[in-house]
Kinemage of the C-alpha trace (Angstrom):
@kinemage 1
@onewidth
@group {chain A} dominant
@subgroup {mainchain}
@vectorlist {calphas} color= white
{ca met a 1} P 113.657 109.989 92.679
{ca asp a 2} L 115.855 109.632 95.724
{ca ile a 3} L 115.795 107.417 98.863
{ca lys a 4} L 117.855 107.798 102.174
{ca ile a 5} L 117.920 104.836 104.594
{ca val a 6} L 118.144 106.273 108.160
{ca glu a 7} L 117.112 103.429 110.354
{ca asp a 8} L 116.664 99.590 109.081
{ca lys a 9} L 116.954 97.672 112.427
{ca gly a 10} L 114.576 94.665 112.222
{ca asn a 11} L 111.126 95.005 111.781
{ca arg a 12} L 111.694 98.373 111.046
{ca leu a 13} L 112.859 100.786 108.372
{ca glu a 14} L 112.915 104.758 108.065
{ca phe a 15} L 113.773 106.720 105.065
{ca glu a 16} L 113.874 109.959 103.606
{ca ile a 17} L 112.303 110.006 100.196
{ca asp a 18} L 111.895 113.019 97.396
{ca glu a 19} L 108.788 112.505 96.581
{ca thr a 20} L 105.258 114.301 96.731
{ca val a 21} L 102.500 113.667 99.154
{ca gly a 22} L 100.446 112.074 96.656
{ca phe a 23} L 102.546 109.486 96.200
{ca leu a 24} L 103.517 108.664 99.661
{ca asn a 25} L 99.824 108.692 100.509
{ca ala a 26} L 99.188 105.999 97.572
{ca leu a 27} L 102.021 103.805 99.056
{ca lys a 28} L 101.215 104.276 102.931
{ca lys a 29} L 97.587 103.008 101.739
{ca glu a 30} L 98.916 100.447 99.797
{ca leu a 31} L 101.071 98.805 102.350
{ca leu a 32} L 98.384 99.405 105.200
{ca asn a 33} L 96.948 96.554 102.755
{ca asp a 34} L 99.303 94.034 103.867
{ca asn a 35} L 98.499 92.130 106.692
{ca asn a 36} L 102.255 91.479 107.083
{ca val a 37} L 102.747 95.235 107.819
{ca lys a 38} L 101.761 96.812 111.426
{ca ala a 39} L 102.506 100.283 110.762
{ca ala a 40} L 103.013 102.707 107.694
{ca ala a 41} L 103.206 106.397 108.146
{ca tyr a 42} L 105.210 109.727 106.792
{ca ser a 43} L 106.005 112.999 108.256
{ca val a 44} L 107.034 115.702 106.442
{ca lys a 45} L 107.792 118.745 109.131
{ca his a 46} L 107.779 121.149 106.659
{ca pro a 47} L 106.171 121.196 102.721
{ca leu a 48} L 109.090 123.832 101.491
{ca val a 49} L 111.900 122.527 103.734
{ca gly a 50} L 113.723 119.062 103.870
{ca lys a 51} L 111.785 115.924 102.817
{ca pro a 52} L 109.209 113.581 103.672
{ca arg a 53} L 110.456 110.562 105.918
{ca met a 54} L 108.717 107.340 105.966
{ca ile a 55} L 108.402 104.718 108.809
{ca val a 56} L 107.149 100.778 107.479
{ca glu a 57} L 107.449 98.263 110.152
{ca ala a 58} L 106.211 94.730 108.958
{ca asp a 59} L 107.220 91.324 109.489
{ca asp a 60} L 110.148 91.810 106.411
{ca pro a 61} L 109.618 95.912 105.699
{ca arg a 62} L 111.788 95.704 102.735
{ca lys a 63} L 109.346 92.965 100.948
{ca ala a 64} L 106.570 94.870 101.963
{ca leu a 65} L 107.488 97.873 100.475
{ca asn a 66} L 108.847 96.170 97.635
{ca ala a 67} L 105.657 94.588 96.910
{ca ala a 68} L 103.581 97.661 97.519
{ca val a 69} L 105.441 99.436 95.187
{ca gly a 70} L 104.897 96.829 92.071
{ca arg a 71} L 100.789 96.571 93.481
{ca ile a 72} L 101.029 100.471 92.439
{ca lys a 73} L 102.842 99.883 89.359
{ca lys a 74} L 100.439 97.124 88.276
{ca leu a 75} L 97.488 99.581 89.288
{ca asn a 76} L 99.328 102.569 87.310
{ca glu a 77} L 99.505 100.100 83.942
{ca lys a 78} L 96.389 99.369 84.485
{ca phe a 79} L 94.981 103.003 84.701
{ca ala a 80} L 96.859 103.889 81.371
{ca ala a 81} L 95.598 101.475 79.582
{ca asp a 82} L 92.298 102.284 80.598
{ca val a 83} L 92.361 105.549 79.498
{ca lys a 84} L 93.694 105.232 76.318
{ca lys a 85} L 91.208 102.707 75.676
{ca glu a 86} L 88.809 105.520 76.631
{ca ile a 87} L 90.636 107.910 74.117
{ca lys a 88} L 90.502 106.651 71.297
């Protein structure tokens, strides 16, 4: 996964990411669950050209982003364990 920081000023972090909108939707939703996050959004200029760009505004956007990714990872691990248990 390629990430390119476009802007990192104070409480605003903007980056391009080589990922699908499905992942970005999950990340945005998880970011917005954090009370310290003031805004989280992404845009895609064209689905066939360019990379999605995400903006996070928070007290500490890097910390909020890392925490959101950690929560998504735990949720994914729990889902995988539940699927394995049910398929046995």
